[in-house]
One Martini backbone bead per residue (centre of mass of N, CA, C, O) as a GRO file, in nm:
protein
  425
    1UNK     BB    1   0.545  -1.599   1.861
    2UNK     BB    2   0.728  -1.338   1.721
    3UNK     BB    3   1.079  -1.281   1.640
    4UNK     BB    4   1.263  -0.968   1.628
    5UNK     BB    5   1.560  -0.810   1.507
    6UNK     BB    6   1.698  -0.482   1.602
    7UNK     BB    7   1.899  -0.237   1.529
    8UNK     BB    8   2.103  -0.078   1.800
    9UNK     BB    9   2.362   0.056   1.771
   10UNK     BB   10   2.564  -0.218   1.916
   11UNK     BB   11   2.280  -0.367   1.908
   12UNK     BB   12   1.992  -0.566   1.991
   13UNK     BB   13   1.641  -0.571   1.948
   14UNK     BB   14   1.373  -0.737   2.086
   15UNK     BB   15   1.074  -0.862   1.921
   16UNK     BB   16   0.738  -0.943   2.028
   17UNK     BB   17   0.476  -1.101   1.830
   18UNK     BB   18   0.192  -1.177   1.716
   19UNK     BB   19   0.143  -1.353   1.438
   20UNK     BB   20  -0.137  -1.212   1.347
   21UNK     BB   21   0.007  -0.909   1.340
   22UNK     BB   22   0.226  -1.000   1.140
   23UNK     BB   23   0.251  -0.900   0.808
   24UNK     BB   24   0.574  -0.825   0.789
   25UNK     BB   25   0.923  -0.893   0.684
   26UNK     BB   26   1.167  -0.662   0.567
   27UNK     BB   27   1.445  -0.795   0.384
   28UNK     BB   28   1.756  -0.832   0.289
   29UNK     BB   29   1.947  -1.068   0.111
   30UNK     BB   30   2.226  -0.979   0.221
   31UNK     BB   31   2.201  -1.121   0.511
   32UNK     BB   32   2.212  -1.426   0.346
   33UNK     BB   33   2.461  -1.392   0.195
   34UNK     BB   34   2.712  -1.591   0.033
   35UNK     BB   35   3.022  -1.551  -0.002
   36UNK     BB   36   3.302  -1.640  -0.206
   37UNK     BB   37   3.474  -1.487   0.018
   38UNK     BB   38   3.665  -1.307   0.185
   39UNK     BB   39   3.698  -0.982   0.236
   40UNK     BB   40   3.987  -0.936   0.125
   41UNK     BB   41   3.954  -1.116  -0.130
   42UNK     BB   42   3.730  -0.949  -0.260
   43UNK     BB   43   3.900  -0.694  -0.301
   44UNK     BB   44   4.131  -0.822  -0.458
   45UNK     BB   45   3.955  -0.930  -0.690
   46UNK     BB   46   3.850  -0.654  -0.789
   47UNK     BB   47   4.137  -0.537  -0.851
   48UNK     BB   48   4.219  -0.773  -1.053
   49UNK     BB   49   3.903  -0.720  -1.189
   50UNK     BB   50   3.827  -0.468  -1.342
   51UNK     BB   51   3.578  -0.244  -1.456
   52UNK     BB   52   3.643  -0.085  -1.731
   53UNK     BB   53   3.966  -0.118  -1.650
   54UNK     BB   54   4.248  -0.071  -1.532
   55UNK     BB   55   4.460  -0.124  -1.312
   56UNK     BB   56   4.561   0.050  -1.044
   57UNK     BB   57   4.865  -0.008  -1.073
   58UNK     BB   58   4.875   0.118  -1.359
   59UNK     BB   59   4.757   0.402  -1.298
   60UNK     BB   60   4.992   0.465  -1.072
   61UNK     BB   61   5.207   0.494  -1.257
   62UNK     BB   62   5.406   0.781  -1.220
   63UNK     BB   63   5.253   0.899  -0.990
   64UNK     BB   64   5.273   1.164  -0.746
   65UNK     BB   65   4.948   1.242  -0.678
   66UNK     BB   66   4.747   1.058  -0.464
   67UNK     BB   67   4.387   1.038  -0.421
   68UNK     BB   68   4.172   0.924  -0.151
   69UNK     BB   69   3.843   0.888  -0.114
   70UNK     BB   70   3.681   0.890   0.208
   71UNK     BB   71   3.480   0.798   0.432
   72UNK     BB   72   3.315   0.867   0.712
   73UNK     BB   73   3.168   0.816   1.035
   74UNK     BB   74   2.863   0.776   0.899
   75UNK     BB   75   2.996   0.520   0.763
   76UNK     BB   76   3.014   0.153   0.719
   77UNK     BB   77   3.297   0.149   0.603
   78UNK     BB   78   3.550  -0.106   0.563
   79UNK     BB   79   3.855   0.030   0.572
   80UNK     BB   80   4.028  -0.194   0.708
   81UNK     BB   81   3.997  -0.368   0.447
   82UNK     BB   82   4.042  -0.181   0.195
   83UNK     BB   83   4.300   0.008   0.229
   84UNK     BB   84   4.541  -0.191   0.240
   85UNK     BB   85   4.489  -0.299  -0.050
   86UNK     BB   86   4.508  -0.033  -0.204
   87UNK     BB   87   4.794   0.049  -0.112
   88UNK     BB   88   4.932  -0.204  -0.219
   89UNK     BB   89   4.858  -0.167  -0.517
   90UNK     BB   90   5.000   0.105  -0.560
   91UNK     BB   91   5.295   0.019  -0.434
   92UNK     BB   92   5.368  -0.208  -0.642
   93UNK     BB   93   5.445   0.043  -0.868
   94UNK     BB   94   5.449   0.302  -0.634
   95UNK     BB   95   5.630   0.345  -0.353
   96UNK     BB   96   5.667   0.688  -0.380
   97UNK     BB   97   5.398   0.786  -0.346
   98UNK     BB   98   5.176   1.049  -0.293
   99UNK     BB   99   4.943   0.991  -0.032
  100UNK     BB  100   4.592   1.083   0.011
  101UNK     BB  101   4.342   1.104   0.261
  102UNK     BB  102   4.011   1.207   0.185
  103UNK     BB  103   3.761   1.319   0.386
  104UNK     BB  104   3.409   1.274   0.326
  105UNK     BB  105   3.195   1.493   0.492
  106UNK     BB  106   3.047   1.703   0.350
  107UNK     BB  107   2.798   1.815   0.590
  108UNK     BB  108   2.967   1.723   0.816
  109UNK     BB  109   3.148   1.669   1.060
  110UNK     BB  110   3.432   1.606   1.188
  111UNK     BB  111   3.653   1.359   1.223
  112UNK     BB  112   3.787   1.193   1.464
  113UNK     BB  113   4.054   1.021   1.571
  114UNK     BB  114   3.896   0.788   1.696
  115UNK     BB  115   3.725   0.736   1.439
  116UNK     BB  116   3.963   0.677   1.253
  117UNK     BB  117   4.069   0.431   1.408
  118UNK     BB  118   3.804   0.268   1.388
  119UNK     BB  119   3.816   0.268   1.069
  120UNK     BB  120   4.147   0.210   0.998
  121UNK     BB  121   4.343   0.216   1.216
  122UNK     BB  122   4.646   0.299   1.352
  123UNK     BB  123   4.845   0.267   1.119
  124UNK     BB  124   4.713   0.459   0.913
  125UNK     BB  125   4.684   0.710   1.096
  126UNK     BB  126   5.003   0.724   1.159
  127UNK     BB  127   5.120   0.690   0.838
  128UNK     BB  128   4.913   0.866   0.696
  129UNK     BB  129   4.777   1.111   0.488
  130UNK     BB  130   4.526   1.316   0.644
  131UNK     BB  131   4.230   1.483   0.515
  132UNK     BB  132   3.987   1.727   0.602
  133UNK     BB  133   3.692   1.807   0.495
  134UNK     BB  134   3.548   2.152   0.430
  135UNK     BB  135   3.268   2.297   0.291
  136UNK     BB  136   3.310   2.599   0.433
  137UNK     BB  137   3.600   2.632   0.292
  138UNK     BB  138   3.651   2.827   0.024
  139UNK     BB  139   3.974   2.837   0.015
  140UNK     BB  140   3.967   2.503  -0.056
  141UNK     BB  141   3.848   2.580  -0.341
  142UNK     BB  142   3.765   2.479  -0.687
  143UNK     BB  143   3.665   2.576  -1.000
  144UNK     BB  144   3.552   2.319  -1.257
  145UNK     BB  145   3.236   2.399  -1.306
  146UNK     BB  146   2.918   2.258  -1.412
  147UNK     BB  147   2.612   2.172  -1.359
  148UNK     BB  148   2.335   2.076  -1.523
  149UNK     BB  149   2.163   2.273  -1.322
  150UNK     BB  150   2.403   2.528  -1.282
  151UNK     BB  151   2.598   2.478  -1.074
  152UNK     BB  152   2.881   2.499  -0.901
  153UNK     BB  153   3.203   2.334  -0.903
  154UNK     BB  154   3.344   2.300  -0.581
  155UNK     BB  155   3.664   2.172  -0.521
  156UNK     BB  156   3.887   2.025  -0.355
  157UNK     BB  157   4.222   2.092  -0.397
  158UNK     BB  158   4.331   1.810  -0.340
  159UNK     BB  159   4.176   1.682  -0.579
  160UNK     BB  160   4.269   1.872  -0.808
  161UNK     BB  161   4.593   1.803  -0.761
  162UNK     BB  162   4.555   1.535  -0.867
  163UNK     BB  163   4.682   1.264  -1.085
  164UNK     BB  164   4.502   1.064  -0.894
  165UNK     BB  165   4.157   0.978  -0.859
  166UNK     BB  166   4.003   0.809  -0.589
  167UNK     BB  167   3.766   0.562  -0.435
  168UNK     BB  168   3.580   0.479  -0.151
  169UNK     BB  169   3.302   0.248  -0.068
  170UNK     BB  170   2.942   0.205  -0.058
  171UNK     BB  171   2.648   0.006  -0.144
  172UNK     BB  172   2.322   0.151  -0.113
  173UNK     BB  173   2.039   0.257  -0.047
  174UNK     BB  174   1.903   0.583  -0.141
  175UNK     BB  175   1.652   0.819  -0.064
  176UNK     BB  176   1.759   1.027  -0.331
  177UNK     BB  177   2.014   0.890  -0.505
  178UNK     BB  178   1.933   0.565  -0.494
  179UNK     BB  179   2.256   0.540  -0.441
  180UNK     BB  180   2.538   0.479  -0.319
  181UNK     BB  181   2.835   0.568  -0.418
  182UNK     BB  182   3.072   0.660  -0.623
  183UNK     BB  183   2.990   0.985  -0.696
  184UNK     BB  184   2.941   1.065  -0.385
  185UNK     BB  185   3.238   1.125  -0.308
  186UNK     BB  186   3.218   1.408  -0.438
  187UNK     BB  187   2.887   1.431  -0.447
  188UNK     BB  188   2.920   1.566  -0.136
  189UNK     BB  189   3.203   1.491  -0.013
  190UNK     BB  190   3.433   1.727  -0.176
  191UNK     BB  191   3.254   1.982  -0.167
  192UNK     BB  192   3.095   2.256  -0.157
  193UNK     BB  193   2.817   2.393  -0.025
  194UNK     BB  194   2.727   2.522  -0.290
  195UNK     BB  195   2.696   2.249  -0.444
  196UNK     BB  196   2.506   2.102  -0.255
  197UNK     BB  197   2.273   2.308  -0.263
  198UNK     BB  198   2.214   2.286  -0.567
  199UNK     BB  199   2.151   1.972  -0.563
  200UNK     BB  200   1.946   1.996  -0.288
  201UNK     BB  201   1.692   2.092  -0.398
  202UNK     BB  202   1.350   2.092  -0.377
  203UNK     BB  203   1.285   1.992  -0.663
  204UNK     BB  204   1.457   1.734  -0.654
  205UNK     BB  205   1.343   1.605  -0.392
  206UNK     BB  206   1.041   1.599  -0.521
  207UNK     BB  207   1.108   1.389  -0.706
  208UNK     BB  208   1.002   1.072  -0.811
  209UNK     BB  209   1.321   0.986  -0.874
  210UNK     BB  210   1.405   1.064  -0.567
  211UNK     BB  211   1.477   0.742  -0.491
  212UNK     BB  212   1.509   0.442  -0.398
  213UNK     BB  213   1.665   0.268  -0.673
  214UNK     BB  214   1.703   0.542  -0.852
  215UNK     BB  215   1.868   0.672  -1.155
  216UNK     BB  216   1.674   0.726  -1.364
  217UNK     BB  217   1.598   1.055  -1.386
  218UNK     BB  218   1.782   1.153  -1.152
  219UNK     BB  219   1.880   1.468  -1.074
  220UNK     BB  220   2.090   1.409  -0.854
  221UNK     BB  221   2.260   1.198  -1.003
  222UNK     BB  222   2.334   1.364  -1.253
  223UNK     BB  223   2.502   1.572  -1.101
  224UNK     BB  224   2.699   1.380  -0.955
  225UNK     BB  225   2.825   1.251  -1.207
  226UNK     BB  226   2.932   1.509  -1.335
  227UNK     BB  227   3.122   1.588  -1.105
  228UNK     BB  228   3.301   1.331  -1.111
  229UNK     BB  229   3.397   1.365  -1.403
  230UNK     BB  230   3.519   1.658  -1.365
  231UNK     BB  231   3.716   1.545  -1.132
  232UNK     BB  232   3.848   1.272  -1.233
  233UNK     BB  233   3.734   1.000  -1.151
  234UNK     BB  234   3.918   0.696  -1.215
  235UNK     BB  235   3.852   0.516  -0.944
  236UNK     BB  236   3.674   0.246  -0.782
  237UNK     BB  237   3.593   0.118  -0.438
  238UNK     BB  238   3.322  -0.101  -0.383
  239UNK     BB  239   3.094  -0.217  -0.137
  240UNK     BB  240   2.909  -0.483   0.013
  241UNK     BB  241   2.690  -0.522   0.295
  242UNK     BB  242   2.581  -0.648   0.584
  243UNK     BB  243   2.443  -0.648   0.899
  244UNK     BB  244   2.760  -0.684   1.008
  245UNK     BB  245   2.947  -0.512   0.810
  246UNK     BB  246   3.018  -0.717   0.586
  247UNK     BB  247   3.176  -0.829   0.316
  248UNK     BB  248   3.012  -0.966   0.001
  249UNK     BB  249   3.111  -0.742  -0.211
  250UNK     BB  250   3.309  -0.626  -0.500
  251UNK     BB  251   3.390  -0.309  -0.673
  252UNK     BB  252   3.598  -0.221  -0.959
  253UNK     BB  253   3.672   0.092  -1.137
  254UNK     BB  254   3.466   0.242  -1.316
  255UNK     BB  255   3.256   0.485  -1.222
  256UNK     BB  256   3.008   0.368  -1.385
  257UNK     BB  257   3.026   0.054  -1.429
  258UNK     BB  258   3.087  -0.039  -1.138
  259UNK     BB  259   2.841   0.095  -1.010
  260UNK     BB  260   2.618  -0.040  -1.176
  261UNK     BB  261   2.683  -0.330  -1.087
  262UNK     BB  262   2.642  -0.278  -0.786
  263UNK     BB  263   2.345  -0.179  -0.804
  264UNK     BB  264   2.228  -0.438  -0.927
  265UNK     BB  265   2.301  -0.619  -0.690
  266UNK     BB  266   2.148  -0.463  -0.469
  267UNK     BB  267   1.867  -0.466  -0.598
  268UNK     BB  268   1.830  -0.774  -0.592
  269UNK     BB  269   1.851  -0.786  -0.270
  270UNK     BB  270   1.669  -0.517  -0.164
  271UNK     BB  271   1.406  -0.580  -0.298
  272UNK     BB  272   1.071  -0.512  -0.178
  273UNK     BB  273   0.755  -0.566  -0.082
  274UNK     BB  274   0.497  -0.417   0.020
  275UNK     BB  275   0.330  -0.395   0.364
  276UNK     BB  276   0.061  -0.250   0.445
  277UNK     BB  277   0.045  -0.055   0.752
  278UNK     BB  278  -0.026   0.108   1.062
  279UNK     BB  279   0.247  -0.030   1.159
  280UNK     BB  280   0.598   0.067   1.152
  281UNK     BB  281   0.905  -0.106   1.207
  282UNK     BB  282   1.240   0.031   1.258
  283UNK     BB  283   1.569   0.134   1.135
  284UNK     BB  284   1.923   0.260   1.089
  285UNK     BB  285   2.127   0.000   1.137
  286UNK     BB  286   2.279   0.128   1.340
  287UNK     BB  287   2.592   0.144   1.384
  288UNK     BB  288   2.664   0.466   1.257
  289UNK     BB  289   2.365   0.558   1.140
  290UNK     BB  290   2.227   0.622   1.454
  291UNK     BB  291   2.352   0.909   1.578
  292UNK     BB  292   2.109   1.072   1.432
  293UNK     BB  293   1.832   1.225   1.301
  294UNK     BB  294   1.925   1.293   1.023
  295UNK     BB  295   1.993   0.994   0.939
  296UNK     BB  296   1.708   0.863   1.028
  297UNK     BB  297   1.538   0.944   0.778
  298UNK     BB  298   1.610   0.702   0.602
  299UNK     BB  299   1.448   0.484   0.754
  300UNK     BB  300   1.174   0.628   0.734
  301UNK     BB  301   1.144   0.609   0.419
  302UNK     BB  302   1.092   0.305   0.415
  303UNK     BB  303   0.837   0.311   0.592
  304UNK     BB  304   0.669   0.503   0.415
  305UNK     BB  305   0.636   0.283   0.173
  306UNK     BB  306   0.441   0.089   0.404
  307UNK     BB  307   0.260   0.314   0.525
  308UNK     BB  308  -0.024   0.415   0.616
  309UNK     BB  309  -0.228   0.658   0.615
  310UNK     BB  310  -0.208   0.756   0.956
  311UNK     BB  311   0.020   0.612   1.054
  312UNK     BB  312   0.296   0.443   1.228
  313UNK     BB  313   0.635   0.527   1.300
  314UNK     BB  314   0.893   0.314   1.421
  315UNK     BB  315   1.225   0.415   1.538
  316UNK     BB  316   1.535   0.273   1.601
  317UNK     BB  317   1.749   0.531   1.754
  318UNK     BB  318   1.993   0.666   1.936
  319UNK     BB  319   2.092   0.967   1.892
  320UNK     BB  320   2.364   1.056   2.059
  321UNK     BB  321   2.417   1.327   1.859
  322UNK     BB  322   2.133   1.412   1.804
  323UNK     BB  323   2.027   1.594   1.532
  324UNK     BB  324   2.294   1.672   1.323
  325UNK     BB  325   2.174   1.980   1.283
  326UNK     BB  326   2.091   2.300   1.335
  327UNK     BB  327   1.929   2.366   1.079
  328UNK     BB  328   1.747   2.121   1.089
  329UNK     BB  329   1.624   2.177   1.368
  330UNK     BB  330   1.508   2.470   1.316
  331UNK     BB  331   1.278   2.400   1.126
  332UNK     BB  332   1.110   2.272   1.371
  333UNK     BB  333   1.142   2.457   1.626
  334UNK     BB  334   1.020   2.717   1.432
  335UNK     BB  335   0.752   2.543   1.390
  336UNK     BB  336   0.416   2.429   1.386
  337UNK     BB  337   0.478   2.236   1.130
  338UNK     BB  338   0.517   2.056   0.835
  339UNK     BB  339   0.364   2.249   0.642
  340UNK     BB  340   0.531   2.500   0.694
  341UNK     BB  341   0.797   2.381   0.603
  342UNK     BB  342   0.721   2.302   0.312
  343UNK     BB  343   0.631   2.578   0.212
  344UNK     BB  344   0.906   2.717   0.253
  345UNK     BB  345   1.086   2.526   0.083
  346UNK     BB  346   0.924   2.540  -0.196
  347UNK     BB  347   0.993   2.865  -0.215
  348UNK     BB  348   1.282   2.781  -0.276
  349UNK     BB  349   1.525   2.831  -0.476
  350UNK     BB  350   1.807   2.680  -0.601
  351UNK     BB  351   1.999   2.939  -0.538
  352UNK     BB  352   1.872   2.936  -0.210
  353UNK     BB  353   1.964   2.708  -0.061
  354UNK     BB  354   1.949   2.552   0.254
  355UNK     BB  355   2.081   2.409   0.500
  356UNK     BB  356   1.919   2.098   0.537
  357UNK     BB  357   1.638   2.113   0.381
  358UNK     BB  358   1.615   1.821   0.265
  359UNK     BB  359   1.568   1.674   0.535
  360UNK     BB  360   1.324   1.842   0.619
  361UNK     BB  361   1.148   1.776   0.375
  362UNK     BB  362   1.126   1.468   0.424
  363UNK     BB  363   1.025   1.471   0.715
  364UNK     BB  364   0.772   1.642   0.662
  365UNK     BB  365   0.644   1.448   0.461
  366UNK     BB  366   0.612   1.219   0.666
  367UNK     BB  367   0.451   1.378   0.890
  368UNK     BB  368   0.192   1.434   0.717
  369UNK     BB  369   0.120   1.102   0.717
  370UNK     BB  370   0.282   1.049   1.000
  371UNK     BB  371   0.361   0.912   1.288
  372UNK     BB  372   0.657   0.963   1.495
  373UNK     BB  373   0.872   0.723   1.667
  374UNK     BB  374   1.145   0.743   1.885
  375UNK     BB  375   1.383   0.507   1.991
  376UNK     BB  376   1.551   0.626   2.296
  377UNK     BB  377   1.833   0.625   2.555
  378UNK     BB  378   2.040   0.879   2.415
  379UNK     BB  379   1.811   1.101   2.383
  380UNK     BB  380   1.652   1.388   2.400
  381UNK     BB  381   1.311   1.403   2.412
  382UNK     BB  382   1.265   1.708   2.371
  383UNK     BB  383   1.401   1.728   2.099
  384UNK     BB  384   1.211   1.541   1.947
  385UNK     BB  385   0.947   1.702   2.014
  386UNK     BB  386   1.044   1.972   1.873
  387UNK     BB  387   1.031   1.787   1.592
  388UNK     BB  388   0.738   1.650   1.581
  389UNK     BB  389   0.782   1.404   1.780
  390UNK     BB  390   0.810   1.102   1.934
  391UNK     BB  391   0.910   0.942   2.251
  392UNK     BB  392   1.103   0.645   2.349
  393UNK     BB  393   1.279   0.413   2.558
  394UNK     BB  394   1.107   0.181   2.420
  395UNK     BB  395   0.947  -0.040   2.220
  396UNK     BB  396   0.706  -0.096   2.404
  397UNK     BB  397   0.625   0.198   2.445
  398UNK     BB  398   0.584   0.267   2.144
  399UNK     BB  399   0.362   0.057   2.087
  400UNK     BB  400   0.157   0.171   2.289
  401UNK     BB  401   0.135   0.448   2.154
  402UNK     BB  402   0.042   0.348   1.875
  403UNK     BB  403  -0.218   0.199   1.974
  404UNK     BB  404  -0.359   0.461   2.072
  405UNK     BB  405  -0.379   0.578   1.771
  406UNK     BB  406  -0.472   0.283   1.589
  407UNK     BB  407  -0.469   0.035   1.766
  408UNK     BB  408  -0.447  -0.316   1.911
  409UNK     BB  409  -0.521  -0.484   1.609
  410UNK     BB  410  -0.318  -0.409   1.412
  411UNK     BB  411  -0.103  -0.419   1.170
  412UNK     BB  412   0.251  -0.525   1.132
  413UNK     BB  413   0.550  -0.387   1.005
  414UNK     BB  414   0.890  -0.502   0.951
  415UNK     BB  415   1.212  -0.318   0.933
  416UNK     BB  416   1.501  -0.380   1.064
  417UNK     BB  417   1.659  -0.237   0.801
  418UNK     BB  418   1.594   0.062   0.646
  419UNK     BB  419   1.878   0.103   0.466
  420UNK     BB  420   1.861  -0.197   0.298
  421UNK     BB  421   1.597  -0.112   0.137
  422UNK     BB  422   1.358  -0.153  -0.141
  423UNK     BB  423   1.039  -0.023  -0.156
  424UNK     BB  424   0.769  -0.170  -0.335
  425UNK     BB  425   0.427  -0.106  -0.442
   0.00000   0.00000   0.00000
């Protein structure tokens, strides 16, 4: 028997399969990568040797209002490691700077104080000025220009008023932006819903270049990069993490060059060859990425790339926070099936994009080709079923359900962490 461990919430699920049925296990080499130094030293080293940029300490000299865009609770960015080093670097030359941490919630709910403490630690939460972005508060936005696609760039005024704008984040494969990190801190991180909707239109989501691992000619990336440049994002600090959410590499410096180097590193580690199978088992990487169904679509998209048409995708995801978006949920709860959803979404022009339609579009695309089973003992199964998927309380139960659909002797491919890989056909 072969044993595979799959991340789920804050623990691992063990799966045992007959060797002859296991067609492949697709994992990122990041999980076995041996870093050159400890986590803090990696971040310090990146700041000491920025890519295509002066040091952050030099950029911060004489600046009065410094804003650091920070990821929210839905991202496993190790801010406890990154932020103390960044703050130390800034204050080494500008001890009296007015520093604001702007939480990039994008289209998500606000991060709670408990989640902030879990992310940053009590010292930073108690001592630093933290502002929560809300994309729906138009009075907090300033129009700074246009996206290449034509939409308005409405940026949080806290970012607009900064005389030095920087960001922290992490780089991983992203299912339609190519990679996370870099420019994504601005769009969708700290812009208005108006800007997010323009960028996440159905035409862009449907592009063959809007896939994991692709930046070139990716219309979503092109818009995002333009927004970050117009926002004057001057410096980024991005890390790469392993399966234990530990920093294995850090990149700092220029918005474009530092991000490109980070993406090249991730691509080298994360790219795997597809192993087409009738059953594909995956996860959304465990906590915090598997808190809701909305985020779980990311892991499903990796499975989609190696699941045979008509096959079954099983994804282990706690989804303890439910669907993750009322608008996202309504697309499914109010439709007869995925084809109806796709037809309606593709008929919406870019100027009329509806909240969360992009996530619904991708999930519906997956559902048209595959049965999806979510393994969760923390989410209402009726909610999952209303979204045209199946639910199981355990992986064993899900596998039995899948075998009833496609047979009990078919090959199985496992992607333990669906958000960590770029699956190439």
